C-alpha positions, 0 to 999 in steps of 0.5 A: 503488465510489468511494474515500472521498477526492478523488484530485486533492487526495490527489496534491497533498498537500492532504488527507492526510499524506505518510506515508499515500501511496506512489507506485510507478512499476510493479508490484512485488508484494513492495514492495506486500505490505510496504506493504499490511501496514504501512498495515494495521498503522496504527501511528500510527492515521491510518486509511488509506494509499494506494498509487498504481501507475503514478506515479513519485515524486521526493523523495516528490512524484509526477511528473505526468503519470503513467507509467500502466499498460497496461489489460491489466495491471490484471487480472493485478495484481488477481489478484496482490493476492488472492495477497498478501492470502492471504499476510498473516496474519491475512488482509487484503484492500485495496480497489482502483480503476483511475483515469485521471489526465491521460489515463493509467490508474493503479491506486489501492490503498486500505488502511484500518487493519485490524480484526485488527491486527497483521499479518505477511507474508513477507519474500519474496513468493511463498515460503510458508516465508519468515520472516514479519515485521510491517511499519510505516510511519514517515514515508515509509518502509515498514520491518520493525518493530523490537522496540519497534514490535512490542510497540506493535503487539501492545498495540494 
């Protein structure tokens, strides 16, 4: 299944606002879990967010050509994404698609705004007893929701 957007336009910032895009140089499950939760909460009702794994950023802009990922990393990352989905409450699973950009393989995680908002996830990845928090996306920052943002999420 193809993602419902032109990837080249997305990378150049011509299609969506920058607060809907996150670039990750490499795979960091905790950071990705928090960003998925924030995009799924969709506090600004943008509709979706995109996480690019394998693209470094500087000052919010992608550094191209991308660093990319090794093809043997994709299966392990996608298995960890299933684990991430099981840690988000209520359950939320994003859509992934490998993509080749300038001869390098990257993984794009498409996170539409969730139907069962608000979503919480652990502060620490992989620990079931970790404190669970709401995360939101504000401009280009994924952060724990403050009290006002939590109230807004609950009202949505």
